Backbone atoms as SQL, in Angstrom:
CREATE TABLE atoms (id INTEGER PRIMARY KEY, chain TEXT, resi INTEGER, resn TEXT, atom TEXT, x REAL, y REAL, z REAL);
INSERT INTO atoms VALUES
  (1, 'A', 1, 'MET', 'N', 12.199, 0.809, -22.539),
  (2, 'A', 1, 'MET', 'CA', 10.809, 1.229, -22.609),
  (3, 'A', 1, 'MET', 'C', 9.913, 0.077, -22.169),
  (4, 'A', 2, 'LEU', 'N', 8.922, 0.399, -21.339),
  (5, 'A', 2, 'LEU', 'CA', 8.000, -0.628, -20.859),
  (6, 'A', 2, 'LEU', 'C', 7.026, -1.032, -21.956),
  (7, 'A', 3, 'THR', 'N', 6.837, -2.317, -22.080),
  (8, 'A', 3, 'THR', 'CA', 5.863, -2.815, -23.043),
  (9, 'A', 3, 'THR', 'C', 4.507, -2.913, -22.364),
  (10, 'A', 4, 'ILE', 'N', 3.482, -3.143, -23.141),
  (11, 'A', 4, 'ILE', 'CA', 2.140, -3.326, -22.581),
  (12, 'A', 4, 'ILE', 'C', 2.117, -4.541, -21.660),
  (13, 'A', 5, 'VAL', 'N', 2.889, -5.569, -21.994),
  (14, 'A', 5, 'VAL', 'CA', 2.960, -6.769, -21.154),
  (15, 'A', 5, 'VAL', 'C', 3.565, -6.423, -19.800),
  (16, 'A', 6, 'ASP', 'N', 4.632, -5.611, -19.788),
  (17, 'A', 6, 'ASP', 'CA', 5.245, -5.173, -18.534),
  (18, 'A', 6, 'ASP', 'C', 4.248, -4.401, -17.688),
  (19, 'A', 7, 'ARG', 'N', 3.533, -3.512, -18.321),
  (20, 'A', 7, 'ARG', 'CA', 2.560, -2.682, -17.604),
  (21, 'A', 7, 'ARG', 'C', 1.403, -3.518, -17.073),
  (22, 'A', 8, 'LEU', 'N', 0.930, -4.460, -17.866),
  (23, 'A', 8, 'LEU', 'CA', -0.153, -5.340, -17.417),
  (24, 'A', 8, 'LEU', 'C', 0.296, -6.206, -16.248),
  (25, 'A', 9, 'ASP', 'N', 1.538, -6.685, -16.313),
  (26, 'A', 9, 'ASP', 'CA', 2.080, -7.474, -15.208),
  (27, 'A', 9, 'ASP', 'C', 2.122, -6.637, -13.925),
  (28, 'A', 10, 'ALA', 'N', 2.598, -5.412, -14.031),
  (29, 'A', 10, 'ALA', 'CA', 2.671, -4.536, -12.860),
  (30, 'A', 10, 'ALA', 'C', 1.276, -4.249, -12.304),
  (31, 'A', 11, 'MET', 'N', 0.316, -4.004, -13.179),
  (32, 'A', 11, 'MET', 'CA', -1.057, -3.751, -12.717),
  (33, 'A', 11, 'MET', 'C', -1.631, -4.987, -12.040),
  (34, 'A', 12, 'GLY', 'N', -1.333, -6.166, -12.584),
  (35, 'A', 12, 'GLY', 'CA', -1.805, -7.403, -11.972),
  (36, 'A', 12, 'GLY', 'C', -1.236, -7.613, -10.586),
  (37, 'A', 13, 'ARG', 'N', 0.060, -7.310, -10.435),
  (38, 'A', 13, 'ARG', 'CA', 0.685, -7.441, -9.119),
  (39, 'A', 13, 'ARG', 'C', 0.071, -6.470, -8.119),
  (40, 'A', 14, 'LEU', 'N', -0.174, -5.238, -8.552),
  (41, 'A', 14, 'LEU', 'CA', -0.824, -4.261, -7.663),
  (42, 'A', 14, 'LEU', 'C', -2.226, -4.716, -7.295),
  (43, 'A', 15, 'GLY', 'N', -2.947, -5.241, -8.281),
  (44, 'A', 15, 'GLY', 'CA', -4.295, -5.727, -8.019),
  (45, 'A', 15, 'GLY', 'C', -4.315, -6.851, -7.003),
  (46, 'A', 16, 'ARG', 'N', -3.396, -7.806, -7.154),
  (47, 'A', 16, 'ARG', 'CA', -3.309, -8.909, -6.185),
  (48, 'A', 16, 'ARG', 'C', -2.971, -8.377, -4.806),
  (49, 'A', 17, 'ALA', 'N', -2.066, -7.433, -4.764),
  (50, 'A', 17, 'ALA', 'CA', -1.626, -6.896, -3.475),
  (51, 'A', 17, 'ALA', 'C', -2.749, -6.162, -2.754),
  (52, 'A', 18, 'MET', 'N', -3.500, -5.360, -3.482),
  (53, 'A', 18, 'MET', 'CA', -4.511, -4.513, -2.841),
  (54, 'A', 18, 'MET', 'C', -5.912, -5.116, -2.873),
  (55, 'A', 19, 'GLY', 'N', -6.101, -6.182, -3.639),
  (56, 'A', 19, 'GLY', 'CA', -7.433, -6.741, -3.809),
  (57, 'A', 19, 'GLY', 'C', -7.941, -7.549, -2.629),
  (58, 'A', 20, 'ASP', 'N', -7.052, -7.977, -1.775),
  (59, 'A', 20, 'ASP', 'CA', -7.441, -8.761, -0.608),
  (60, 'A', 20, 'ASP', 'C', -7.524, -7.846, 0.610),
  (61, 'A', 21, 'PRO', 'N', -8.632, -7.885, 1.353),
  (62, 'A', 21, 'PRO', 'CA', -8.780, -6.972, 2.501),
  (63, 'A', 21, 'PRO', 'C', -7.666, -7.097, 3.542),
  (64, 'A', 22, 'THR', 'N', -7.199, -8.308, 3.790),
  (65, 'A', 22, 'THR', 'CA', -6.133, -8.478, 4.779),
  (66, 'A', 22, 'THR', 'C', -4.835, -7.875, 4.270),
  (67, 'A', 23, 'ARG', 'N', -4.508, -8.130, 3.004),
  (68, 'A', 23, 'ARG', 'CA', -3.290, -7.519, 2.446),
  (69, 'A', 23, 'ARG', 'C', -3.408, -6.003, 2.426),
  (70, 'A', 24, 'ALA', 'N', -4.595, -5.500, 2.134),
  (71, 'A', 24, 'ALA', 'CA', -4.791, -4.046, 2.130),
  (72, 'A', 24, 'ALA', 'C', -4.554, -3.472, 3.527),
  (73, 'A', 25, 'ARG', 'N', -5.033, -4.160, 4.545),
  (74, 'A', 25, 'ARG', 'CA', -4.811, -3.698, 5.927),
  (75, 'A', 25, 'ARG', 'C', -3.318, -3.698, 6.266),
  (76, 'A', 26, 'ILE', 'N', -2.627, -4.755, 5.850),
  (77, 'A', 26, 'ILE', 'CA', -1.188, -4.830, 6.098),
  (78, 'A', 26, 'ILE', 'C', -0.466, -3.706, 5.368),
  (79, 'A', 27, 'LEU', 'N', -0.837, -3.468, 4.118),
  (80, 'A', 27, 'LEU', 'CA', -0.215, -2.380, 3.352),
  (81, 'A', 27, 'LEU', 'C', -0.435, -1.035, 4.022),
  (82, 'A', 28, 'LEU', 'N', -1.662, -0.771, 4.439),
  (83, 'A', 28, 'LEU', 'CA', -1.942, 0.509, 5.095),
  (84, 'A', 28, 'LEU', 'C', -1.104, 0.670, 6.356),
  (85, 'A', 29, 'ARG', 'N', -0.906, -0.413, 7.084),
  (86, 'A', 29, 'ARG', 'CA', -0.077, -0.348, 8.285),
  (87, 'A', 29, 'ARG', 'C', 1.388, -0.109, 7.910),
  (88, 'A', 30, 'LEU', 'N', 1.869, -0.794, 6.853),
  (89, 'A', 30, 'LEU', 'CA', 3.274, -0.640, 6.460),
  (90, 'A', 30, 'LEU', 'C', 3.561, 0.720, 5.838),
  (91, 'A', 31, 'ILE', 'N', 2.553, 1.388, 5.313),
  (92, 'A', 31, 'ILE', 'CA', 2.744, 2.753, 4.819),
  (93, 'A', 31, 'ILE', 'C', 3.180, 3.662, 5.970),
  (94, 'A', 32, 'GLU', 'N', 2.713, 3.348, 7.174),
  (95, 'A', 32, 'GLU', 'CA', 3.070, 4.134, 8.354),
  (96, 'A', 32, 'GLU', 'C', 4.524, 3.911, 8.773),
  (97, 'A', 33, 'GLY', 'N', 5.096, 2.770, 8.391),
  (98, 'A', 33, 'GLY', 'CA', 6.475, 2.459, 8.744),
  (99, 'A', 33, 'GLY', 'C', 6.688, 0.961, 8.766),
  (100, 'A', 34, 'PRO', 'N', 7.949, 0.544, 8.897),
  (101, 'A', 34, 'PRO', 'CA', 8.268, -0.882, 8.890),
  (102, 'A', 34, 'PRO', 'C', 7.527, -1.644, 9.978),
  (103, 'A', 35, 'GLY', 'N', 7.363, -2.947, 9.753),
  (104, 'A', 35, 'GLY', 'CA', 6.679, -3.771, 10.734),
  (105, 'A', 35, 'GLY', 'C', 7.243, -5.180, 10.773),
  (106, 'A', 36, 'TYR', 'N', 6.947, -5.866, 11.861),
  (107, 'A', 36, 'TYR', 'CA', 7.371, -7.240, 12.081),
  (108, 'A', 36, 'TYR', 'C', 6.121, -8.116, 12.112),
  (109, 'A', 37, 'PRO', 'N', 6.206, -9.332, 11.585),
  (110, 'A', 37, 'PRO', 'CA', 5.014, -10.183, 11.508),
  (111, 'A', 37, 'PRO', 'C', 4.249, -10.319, 12.821),
  (112, 'A', 38, 'ALA', 'N', 4.946, -10.561, 13.916),
  (113, 'A', 38, 'ALA', 'CA', 4.257, -10.742, 15.198),
  (114, 'A', 38, 'ALA', 'C', 3.513, -9.472, 15.619),
  (115, 'A', 39, 'ALA', 'N', 4.163, -8.323, 15.446),
  (116, 'A', 39, 'ALA', 'CA', 3.531, -7.052, 15.812),
  (117, 'A', 39, 'ALA', 'C', 2.357, -6.741, 14.886),
  (118, 'A', 40, 'LEU', 'N', 2.530, -7.011, 13.582),
  (119, 'A', 40, 'LEU', 'CA', 1.430, -6.789, 12.639),
  (120, 'A', 40, 'LEU', 'C', 0.241, -7.672, 12.998),
  (121, 'A', 41, 'ALA', 'N', 0.518, -8.929, 13.317),
  (122, 'A', 41, 'ALA', 'CA', -0.555, -9.854, 13.693),
  (123, 'A', 41, 'ALA', 'C', -1.293, -9.341, 14.926),
  (124, 'A', 42, 'ARG', 'N', -0.548, -8.914, 15.915),
  (125, 'A', 42, 'ARG', 'CA', -1.158, -8.401, 17.146),
  (126, 'A', 42, 'ARG', 'C', -1.971, -7.142, 16.865),
  (127, 'A', 43, 'ASP', 'N', -1.377, -6.192, 16.152),
  (128, 'A', 43, 'ASP', 'CA', -2.031, -4.914, 15.882),
  (129, 'A', 43, 'ASP', 'C', -3.286, -5.061, 15.027),
  (130, 'A', 44, 'LEU', 'N', -3.269, -6.030, 14.112),
  (131, 'A', 44, 'LEU', 'CA', -4.396, -6.196, 13.188),
  (132, 'A', 44, 'LEU', 'C', -5.367, -7.290, 13.627),
  (133, 'A', 45, 'GLY', 'N', -5.077, -7.949, 14.743),
  (134, 'A', 45, 'GLY', 'CA', -5.957, -8.994, 15.240),
  (135, 'A', 45, 'GLY', 'C', -5.997, -10.221, 14.338),
  (136, 'A', 46, 'LEU', 'N', -4.838, -10.586, 13.794),
  (137, 'A', 46, 'LEU', 'CA', -4.733, -11.722, 12.881),
  (138, 'A', 46, 'LEU', 'C', -3.743, -12.732, 13.443),
  (139, 'A', 47, 'SER', 'N', -3.759, -13.941, 12.886),
  (140, 'A', 47, 'SER', 'CA', -2.762, -14.923, 13.304),
  (141, 'A', 47, 'SER', 'C', -1.438, -14.595, 12.626),
  (142, 'A', 48, 'ARG', 'N', -0.367, -14.994, 13.278),
  (143, 'A', 48, 'ARG', 'CA', 0.951, -14.723, 12.703),
  (144, 'A', 48, 'ARG', 'C', 1.133, -15.479, 11.389),
  (145, 'A', 49, 'THR', 'N', 0.596, -16.696, 11.318),
  (146, 'A', 49, 'THR', 'CA', 0.682, -17.474, 10.084),
  (147, 'A', 49, 'THR', 'C', -0.024, -16.757, 8.947),
  (148, 'A', 50, 'ASN', 'N', -1.207, -16.232, 9.221),
  (149, 'A', 50, 'ASN', 'CA', -1.975, -15.496, 8.216),
  (150, 'A', 50, 'ASN', 'C', -1.182, -14.293, 7.724),
  (151, 'A', 51, 'VAL', 'N', -0.641, -13.531, 8.641),
  (152, 'A', 51, 'VAL', 'CA', 0.141, -12.341, 8.283),
  (153, 'A', 51, 'VAL', 'C', 1.366, -12.742, 7.467),
  (154, 'A', 52, 'SER', 'N', 2.058, -13.787, 7.900),
  (155, 'A', 52, 'SER', 'CA', 3.253, -14.231, 7.179),
  (156, 'A', 52, 'SER', 'C', 2.927, -14.656, 5.755),
  (157, 'A', 53, 'ASN', 'N', 1.804, -15.352, 5.571),
  (158, 'A', 53, 'ASN', 'CA', 1.399, -15.761, 4.223),
  (159, 'A', 53, 'ASN', 'C', 1.097, -14.548, 3.345),
  (160, 'A', 54, 'HIS', 'N', 0.418, -13.561, 3.897),
  (161, 'A', 54, 'HIS', 'CA', 0.108, -12.356, 3.124),
  (162, 'A', 54, 'HIS', 'C', 1.359, -11.534, 2.836),
  (163, 'A', 55, 'LEU', 'N', 2.275, -11.480, 3.789),
  (164, 'A', 55, 'LEU', 'CA', 3.536, -10.776, 3.552),
  (165, 'A', 55, 'LEU', 'C', 4.341, -11.459, 2.447),
  (166, 'A', 56, 'ALA', 'N', 4.303, -12.780, 2.407),
  (167, 'A', 56, 'ALA', 'CA', 4.996, -13.507, 1.343),
  (168, 'A', 56, 'ALA', 'C', 4.408, -13.148, -0.017),
  (169, 'A', 57, 'CYS', 'N', 3.084, -13.037, -0.092),
  (170, 'A', 57, 'CYS', 'CA', 2.430, -12.637, -1.331),
  (171, 'A', 57, 'CYS', 'C', 2.845, -11.219, -1.715),
  (172, 'A', 58, 'LEU', 'N', 2.812, -10.304, -0.766),
  (173, 'A', 58, 'LEU', 'CA', 3.194, -8.914, -1.038),
  (174, 'A', 58, 'LEU', 'C', 4.656, -8.823, -1.467),
  (175, 'A', 59, 'ARG', 'N', 5.501, -9.638, -0.862),
  (176, 'A', 59, 'ARG', 'CA', 6.916, -9.665, -1.255),
  (177, 'A', 59, 'ARG', 'C', 7.047, -10.221, -2.672),
  (178, 'A', 60, 'GLY', 'N', 6.298, -11.281, -2.977),
  (179, 'A', 60, 'GLY', 'CA', 6.318, -11.862, -4.314),
  (180, 'A', 60, 'GLY', 'C', 5.815, -10.902, -5.378),
  (181, 'A', 61, 'CYS', 'N', 4.893, -10.020, -4.990),
  (182, 'A', 61, 'CYS', 'CA', 4.365, -9.011, -5.914),
  (183, 'A', 61, 'CYS', 'C', 5.326, -7.843, -6.090),
  (184, 'A', 62, 'GLY', 'N', 6.378, -7.792, -5.265),
  (185, 'A', 62, 'GLY', 'CA', 7.338, -6.694, -5.356),
  (186, 'A', 62, 'GLY', 'C', 6.888, -5.435, -4.647),
  (187, 'A', 63, 'ILE', 'N', 5.877, -5.573, -3.785),
  (188, 'A', 63, 'ILE', 'CA', 5.331, -4.400, -3.094),
  (189, 'A', 63, 'ILE', 'C', 6.059, -4.142, -1.778),
  (190, 'A', 64, 'VAL', 'N', 6.461, -5.206, -1.093),
  (191, 'A', 64, 'VAL', 'CA', 7.207, -5.058, 0.154),
  (192, 'A', 64, 'VAL', 'C', 8.531, -5.802, 0.040),
  (193, 'A', 65, 'VAL', 'N', 9.470, -5.404, 0.877),
  (194, 'A', 65, 'VAL', 'CA', 10.762, -6.073, 0.979),
  (195, 'A', 65, 'VAL', 'C', 10.965, -6.472, 2.429),
  (196, 'A', 66, 'SER', 'N', 11.819, -7.456, 2.632),
  (197, 'A', 66, 'SER', 'CA', 12.092, -7.917, 3.991),
  (198, 'A', 66, 'SER', 'C', 13.583, -7.846, 4.269),
  (199, 'A', 67, 'GLU', 'N', 13.893, -7.679, 5.537),
  (200, 'A', 67, 'GLU', 'CA', 15.290, -7.635, 5.967),
  (201, 'A', 67, 'GLU', 'C', 15.376, -8.390, 7.287),
  (202, 'A', 68, 'THR', 'N', 16.297, -9.341, 7.330),
  (203, 'A', 68, 'THR', 'CA', 16.492, -10.115, 8.554),
  (204, 'A', 68, 'THR', 'C', 17.285, -9.286, 9.542),
  (205, 'A', 69, 'GLU', 'N', 16.769, -9.232, 10.761),
  (206, 'A', 69, 'GLU', 'CA', 17.439, -8.519, 11.860),
  (207, 'A', 69, 'GLU', 'C', 17.566, -9.500, 13.017),
  (208, 'A', 70, 'GLY', 'N', 18.686, -10.166, 13.075),
  (209, 'A', 70, 'GLY', 'CA', 18.858, -11.192, 14.102),
  (210, 'A', 70, 'GLY', 'C', 17.892, -12.331, 13.846),
  (211, 'A', 71, 'ARG', 'N', 16.983, -12.559, 14.810),
  (212, 'A', 71, 'ARG', 'CA', 16.003, -13.631, 14.665),
  (213, 'A', 71, 'ARG', 'C', 14.653, -13.127, 14.159),
  (214, 'A', 72, 'GLN', 'N', 14.577, -11.854, 13.862),
  (215, 'A', 72, 'GLN', 'CA', 13.332, -11.268, 13.376),
  (216, 'A', 72, 'GLN', 'C', 13.477, -10.849, 11.914),
  (217, 'A', 73, 'VAL', 'N', 12.327, -10.700, 11.266),
  (218, 'A', 73, 'VAL', 'CA', 12.307, -10.196, 9.894),
  (219, 'A', 73, 'VAL', 'C', 11.462, -8.929, 9.880),
  (220, 'A', 74, 'ARG', 'N', 12.043, -7.870, 9.370),
  (221, 'A', 74, 'ARG', 'CA', 11.344, -6.584, 9.271),
  (222, 'A', 74, 'ARG', 'C', 10.842, -6.424, 7.844),
  (223, 'A', 75, 'TYR', 'N', 9.598, -5.981, 7.709),
  (224, 'A', 75, 'TYR', 'CA', 8.995, -5.743, 6.399),
  (225, 'A', 75, 'TYR', 'C', 8.712, -4.261, 6.244),
  (226, 'A', 76, 'GLU', 'N', 8.872, -3.793, 5.002),
  (227, 'A', 76, 'GLU', 'CA', 8.531, -2.410, 4.696),
  (228, 'A', 76, 'GLU', 'C', 8.153, -2.303, 3.228),
  (229, 'A', 77, 'ILE', 'N', 7.489, -1.203, 2.889),
  (230, 'A', 77, 'ILE', 'CA', 7.124, -0.947, 1.506),
  (231, 'A', 77, 'ILE', 'C', 8.423, -0.867, 0.695),
  (232, 'A', 78, 'ALA', 'N', 8.435, -1.503, -0.471),
  (233, 'A', 78, 'ALA', 'CA', 9.656, -1.643, -1.263),
  (234, 'A', 78, 'ALA', 'C', 10.258, -0.308, -1.691),
  (235, 'A', 79, 'ASP', 'N', 9.428, 0.683, -1.925),
  (236, 'A', 79, 'ASP', 'CA', 9.921, 1.974, -2.411),
  (237, 'A', 79, 'ASP', 'C', 8.980, 3.060, -1.907),
  (238, 'A', 80, 'PRO', 'N', 9.511, 4.171, -1.413),
  (239, 'A', 80, 'PRO', 'CA', 8.647, 5.253, -0.917),
  (240, 'A', 80, 'PRO', 'C', 7.649, 5.753, -1.971),
  (241, 'A', 81, 'HIS', 'N', 8.001, 5.622, -3.254),
  (242, 'A', 81, 'HIS', 'CA', 7.072, 6.041, -4.304),
  (243, 'A', 81, 'HIS', 'C', 5.792, 5.203, -4.269),
  (244, 'A', 82, 'LEU', 'N', 5.913, 3.933, -3.878),
  (245, 'A', 82, 'LEU', 'CA', 4.722, 3.082, -3.765),
  (246, 'A', 82, 'LEU', 'C', 3.787, 3.597, -2.670),
  (247, 'A', 83, 'SER', 'N', 4.364, 3.996, -1.552),
  (248, 'A', 83, 'SER', 'CA', 3.540, 4.551, -0.466),
  (249, 'A', 83, 'SER', 'C', 2.800, 5.789, -0.949),
  (250, 'A', 84, 'GLN', 'N', 3.517, 6.665, -1.637),
  (251, 'A', 84, 'GLN', 'CA', 2.889, 7.888, -2.151),
  (252, 'A', 84, 'GLN', 'C', 1.817, 7.556, -3.180),
  (253, 'A', 85, 'ALA', 'N', 2.080, 6.572, -4.026),
  (254, 'A', 85, 'ALA', 'CA', 1.104, 6.191, -5.050),
  (255, 'A', 85, 'ALA', 'C', -0.156, 5.610, -4.430),
  (256, 'A', 86, 'ILE', 'N', 0.009, 4.761, -3.419),
  (257, 'A', 86, 'ILE', 'CA', -1.159, 4.176, -2.741),
  (258, 'A', 86, 'ILE', 'C', -1.964, 5.271, -2.062),
  (259, 'A', 87, 'GLU', 'N', -1.273, 6.176, -1.380),
  (260, 'A', 87, 'GLU', 'CA', -1.967, 7.296, -0.726),
  (261, 'A', 87, 'GLU', 'C', -2.697, 8.149, -1.765),
  (262, 'A', 88, 'ALA', 'N', -2.066, 8.392, -2.918),
  (263, 'A', 88, 'ALA', 'CA', -2.702, 9.185, -3.976),
  (264, 'A', 88, 'ALA', 'C', -3.934, 8.470, -4.524),
  (265, 'A', 89, 'MET', 'N', -3.833, 7.154, -4.739),
  (266, 'A', 89, 'MET', 'CA', -5.000, 6.402, -5.226),
  (267, 'A', 89, 'MET', 'C', -6.141, 6.450, -4.227),
  (268, 'A', 90, 'LEU', 'N', -5.811, 6.356, -2.944),
  (269, 'A', 90, 'LEU', 'CA', -6.844, 6.459, -1.910),
  (270, 'A', 90, 'LEU', 'C', -7.507, 7.835, -1.941),
  (271, 'A', 91, 'ALA', 'N', -6.685, 8.873, -2.041),
  (272, 'A', 91, 'ALA', 'CA', -7.215, 10.230, -2.055),
  (273, 'A', 91, 'ALA', 'C', -8.128, 10.456, -3.251),
  (274, 'A', 92, 'VAL', 'N', -7.718, 9.982, -4.416),
  (275, 'A', 92, 'VAL', 'CA', -8.534, 10.156, -5.623),
  (276, 'A', 92, 'VAL', 'C', -9.830, 9.379, -5.498),
  (277, 'A', 93, 'THR', 'N', -9.741, 8.144, -5.011),
  (278, 'A', 93, 'THR', 'CA', -10.932, 7.311, -4.866),
  (279, 'A', 93, 'THR', 'C', -11.906, 7.944, -3.877),
  (280, 'A', 94, 'LEU', 'N', -11.388, 8.438, -2.769),
  (281, 'A', 94, 'LEU', 'CA', -12.253, 9.093, -1.790),
  (282, 'A', 94, 'LEU', 'C', -12.802, 10.405, -2.333),
  (283, 'A', 95, 'ARG', 'N', -12.027, 11.080, -3.154),
  (284, 'A', 95, 'ARG', 'CA', -12.437, 12.377, -3.699),
  (285, 'A', 95, 'ARG', 'C', -13.674, 12.252, -4.572),
  (286, 'A', 96, 'VAL', 'N', -13.797, 11.151, -5.288),
  (287, 'A', 96, 'VAL', 'CA', -14.964, 10.998, -6.161),
  (288, 'A', 96, 'VAL', 'C', -16.211, 10.607, -5.382),
  (289, 'A', 97, 'ASP', 'N', -16.049, 10.234, -4.115),
  (290, 'A', 97, 'ASP', 'CA', -17.209, 9.979, -3.265),
  (291, 'A', 97, 'ASP', 'C', -17.830, 11.318, -2.901),
  (292, 'A', 98, 'GLU', 'N', -19.101, 11.443, -3.156),
  (293, 'A', 98, 'GLU', 'CA', -19.787, 12.705, -2.881),
  (294, 'A', 98, 'GLU', 'C', -19.698, 13.064, -1.404),
  (295, 'A', 99, 'GLY', 'N', -19.390, 14.310, -1.139),
  (296, 'A', 99, 'GLY', 'CA', -19.363, 14.809, 0.223),
  (297, 'A', 99, 'GLY', 'C', -18.081, 14.527, 0.981),
  (298, 'A', 100, 'VAL', 'N', -17.126, 13.829, 0.386),
  (299, 'A', 100, 'VAL', 'CA', -15.870, 13.553, 1.073),
  (300, 'A', 100, 'VAL', 'C', -14.853, 14.595, 0.621),
  (301, 'A', 101, 'PRO', 'N', -14.291, 15.344, 1.568),
  (302, 'A', 101, 'PRO', 'CA', -13.339, 16.386, 1.183),
  (303, 'A', 101, 'PRO', 'C', -12.031, 15.791, 0.677),
  (304, 'A', 102, 'CYS', 'N', -11.322, 16.569, -0.108),
  (305, 'A', 102, 'CYS', 'CA', -10.012, 16.177, -0.616),
  (306, 'A', 102, 'CYS', 'C', -9.080, 15.967, 0.577),
  (307, 'A', 103, 'LEU', 'N', -8.221, 14.966, 0.488),
  (308, 'A', 103, 'LEU', 'CA', -7.312, 14.674, 1.585),
  (309, 'A', 103, 'LEU', 'C', -6.018, 15.467, 1.523),
  (310, 'A', 104, 'GLY', 'N', -5.732, 16.080, 0.371),
  (311, 'A', 104, 'GLY', 'CA', -4.443, 16.732, 0.203),
  (312, 'A', 104, 'GLY', 'C', -4.490, 18.230, 0.398),
  (313, 'A', 105, 'ALA', 'N', -3.866, 18.692, 1.451),
  (314, 'A', 105, 'ALA', 'CA', -3.744, 20.130, 1.635),
  (315, 'A', 105, 'ALA', 'C', -2.836, 20.654, 0.534),
  (316, 'A', 106, 'GLY', 'N', -3.265, 21.690, -0.138),
  (317, 'A', 106, 'GLY', 'CA', -2.462, 22.243, -1.214),
  (318, 'A', 106, 'GLY', 'C', -2.520, 21.420, -2.487),
  (319, 'A', 107, 'CYS', 'N', -3.606, 20.712, -2.678),
  (320, 'A', 107, 'CYS', 'CA', -3.772, 19.872, -3.868),
  (321, 'A', 107, 'CYS', 'C', -3.676, 20.746, -5.117),
  (322, 'A', 108, 'PRO', 'N', -2.820, 20.355, -6.081),
  (323, 'A', 108, 'PRO', 'CA', -2.628, 21.168, -7.277),
  (324, 'A', 108, 'PRO', 'C', -3.660, 20.932, -8.381),
  (325, 'A', 109, 'VAL', 'N', -4.595, 20.012, -8.166),
  (326, 'A', 109, 'VAL', 'CA', -5.571, 19.691, -9.213),
  (327, 'A', 109, 'VAL', 'C', -6.550, 20.833, -9.347),
  (328, 'A', 110, 'GLU', 'N', -6.671, 21.347, -10.559),
  (329, 'A', 110, 'GLU', 'CA', -7.535, 22.482, -10.828),
  (330, 'A', 110, 'GLU', 'C', -8.973, 22.201, -10.396),
  (331, 'A', 111, 'GLY', 'N', -9.562, 23.121, -9.648),
  (332, 'A', 111, 'GLY', 'CA', -10.935, 22.995, -9.188),
  (333, 'A', 111, 'GLY', 'C', -11.115, 22.170, -7.929),
  (334, 'A', 112, 'CYS', 'N', -10.053, 21.633, -7.388),
  (335, 'A', 112, 'CYS', 'CA', -10.124, 20.792, -6.189),
  (336, 'A', 112, 'CYS', 'C', -9.545, 21.555, -5.011),
  (337, 'A', 113, 'CYS', 'N', -10.108, 21.384, -3.852),
  (338, 'A', 113, 'CYS', 'CA', -9.555, 21.943, -2.621),
  (339, 'A', 113, 'CYS', 'C', -9.354, 23.463, -2.694),
  (340, 'A', 114, 'GLY', 'N', -10.150, 24.113, -3.471),
  (341, 'A', 114, 'GLY', 'CA', -10.008, 25.546, -3.589),
  (342, 'A', 114, 'GLY', 'C', -8.884, 25.980, -4.517),
  (343, 'A', 115, 'ALA', 'N', -8.334, 25.034, -5.302),
  (344, 'A', 115, 'ALA', 'CA', -7.266, 25.399, -6.247),
  (345, 'A', 115, 'ALA', 'C', -7.839, 26.330, -7.315),
  (346, 'A', 116, 'ALA', 'N', -7.016, 27.189, -7.813),
  (347, 'A', 116, 'ALA', 'CA', -7.463, 28.156, -8.815),
  (348, 'A', 116, 'ALA', 'C', -8.005, 27.452, -10.043),
  (349, 'A', 117, 'ALA', 'N', -9.127, 27.922, -10.531),
  (350, 'A', 117, 'ALA', 'CA', -9.752, 27.315, -11.721),
  (351, 'A', 117, 'ALA', 'C', -9.233, 27.942, -12.962);
């Protein structure tokens, strides 16, 4: 059973991971699929050193994992549930913004997206 300390630690790691705009951009890109530091740097307009430092932080937080492939290192979200959770948090956050439609087709939340009340 998770203790409050375990839960607080996990929330802190998520906060560190998503609290920095650069890490958030990297996470959003990695939700789309695995990435390599050089490609992430190019795609996001960042230096490779900057991307590598942020990836190290995300790896330390347990949010991403890395796998060596020859001379390259591939990064991806540690667990597909994390991708779904991040997407769900984004959808909920956007949903409370006035005038922004729900992002989930077939959303089961009562009263949302035309779901039965």
